C-alpha positions as a Markdown table, in Angstrom:
| # | Residue | x | y | z |
|---|---|---|---|---|
| 1 | Met | 243.8 | 156.0 | 179.7 |
| 2 | Tyr | 241.6 | 154.9 | 176.8 |
| 3 | Tyr | 240.8 | 151.3 | 176.1 |
| 4 | Ser | 240.9 | 149.9 | 172.6 |
| 5 | Glu | 237.7 | 148.7 | 170.9 |
| 6 | Thr | 238.9 | 145.1 | 171.2 |
| 7 | Lys | 239.4 | 145.3 | 174.9 |
| 8 | Val | 236.0 | 146.8 | 175.4 |
| 9 | Ile | 234.3 | 144.0 | 173.4 |
| 10 | Met | 236.3 | 141.4 | 175.2 |
| 11 | Gly | 235.3 | 142.8 | 178.5 |
| 12 | Gly | 231.7 | 142.9 | 177.5 |
| 13 | Leu | 231.8 | 139.3 | 176.4 |
| 14 | Ala | 233.5 | 138.2 | 179.6 |
| 15 | His | 230.6 | 139.6 | 181.6 |
| 16 | Val | 227.9 | 137.8 | 179.7 |
| 17 | Pro | 228.2 | 134.5 | 181.6 |
| 18 | Ile | 228.1 | 136.4 | 184.9 |
| 19 | Leu | 224.9 | 138.2 | 183.8 |
| 20 | Ile | 223.4 | 134.9 | 182.6 |
| 21 | Phe | 224.2 | 133.3 | 186.0 |
| 22 | Ile | 222.5 | 136.2 | 187.9 |
| 23 | Val | 219.4 | 136.1 | 185.7 |
| 24 | Asn | 219.0 | 132.3 | 186.1 |
| 25 | Phe | 219.5 | 132.5 | 189.9 |
| 26 | Ile | 216.7 | 135.1 | 190.2 |
| 27 | Lys | 214.5 | 133.0 | 187.9 |
| 28 | Gly | 215.1 | 129.9 | 190.0 |
| 29 | Lys | 214.1 | 131.7 | 193.2 |
| 30 | Phe | 210.8 | 132.9 | 191.7 |
| 31 | Glu | 210.0 | 129.4 | 190.3 |
| 32 | Ser | 210.6 | 127.8 | 193.7 |
| 33 | Ile | 208.3 | 130.4 | 195.3 |
| 34 | Ser | 205.6 | 130.0 | 192.7 |
| 35 | Ser | 205.7 | 126.2 | 192.9 |
| 36 | Lys | 205.1 | 126.3 | 196.6 |
| 37 | Val | 202.0 | 128.5 | 196.1 |
| 38 | Val | 200.7 | 126.2 | 193.4 |
| 39 | Glu | 201.2 | 123.1 | 195.7 |
| 40 | Val | 199.3 | 124.7 | 198.5 |
| 41 | Lys | 196.4 | 125.6 | 196.2 |
| 42 | Thr | 196.2 | 122.1 | 194.6 |
| 43 | Glu | 196.4 | 120.3 | 197.9 |
| 44 | Glu | 192.9 | 119.4 | 199.1 |
| 45 | Gln | 192.0 | 118.7 | 202.6 |
| 46 | Lys | 190.7 | 115.3 | 203.2 |
| 47 | Leu | 188.2 | 114.9 | 206.1 |
| 48 | Lys | 186.7 | 111.7 | 207.3 |
| 49 | Lys | 183.1 | 111.7 | 208.3 |
| 50 | Val | 182.7 | 109.9 | 211.6 |
| 51 | Glu | 179.3 | 108.7 | 212.7 |
| 52 | Val | 178.5 | 108.7 | 216.4 |
| 53 | Lys | 176.9 | 105.5 | 217.5 |
| 54 | Glu | 174.6 | 105.7 | 220.5 |
| 55 | Glu | 174.2 | 102.5 | 222.5 |
| 56 | Glu | 171.7 | 101.9 | 225.1 |
| 57 | Val | 173.2 | 101.2 | 228.5 |
| 58 | Lys | 171.3 | 98.9 | 230.8 |
| 59 | Ser | 170.7 | 100.1 | 234.3 |
| 60 | Lys | 172.4 | 97.0 | 235.7 |
| 61 | Glu | 175.7 | 97.9 | 233.9 |
| 62 | Val | 175.6 | 101.5 | 235.1 |
| 63 | Asn | 175.0 | 100.4 | 238.7 |
| 64 | Thr | 177.8 | 97.8 | 238.7 |
| 65 | Ile | 180.3 | 100.4 | 237.2 |
| 66 | Glu | 179.3 | 102.9 | 239.9 |
| 67 | Val | 179.6 | 100.3 | 242.6 |
| 68 | Lys | 183.1 | 99.3 | 241.4 |
| 69 | Glu | 184.2 | 102.9 | 241.3 |
| 70 | Glu | 183.0 | 103.6 | 244.8 |
| 71 | Ala | 184.6 | 100.4 | 246.1 |
| 72 | Glu | 188.0 | 101.5 | 244.9 |
């Protein structure tokens, strides 16, 4: 059975919103993926520099700590 020209045009126009939805869905997926990649590249690692302080320990303090540990 043949379709009239009007039915063919109406059918084509009816599918246009479906095609637009599919294209926008795929476009949205790629934009979300690309935005994640951009966020990772722009994010900088922040590191703190920590200085180590060396303190002199008196021999009396070391001896008292050792004695306390042995007593327990």
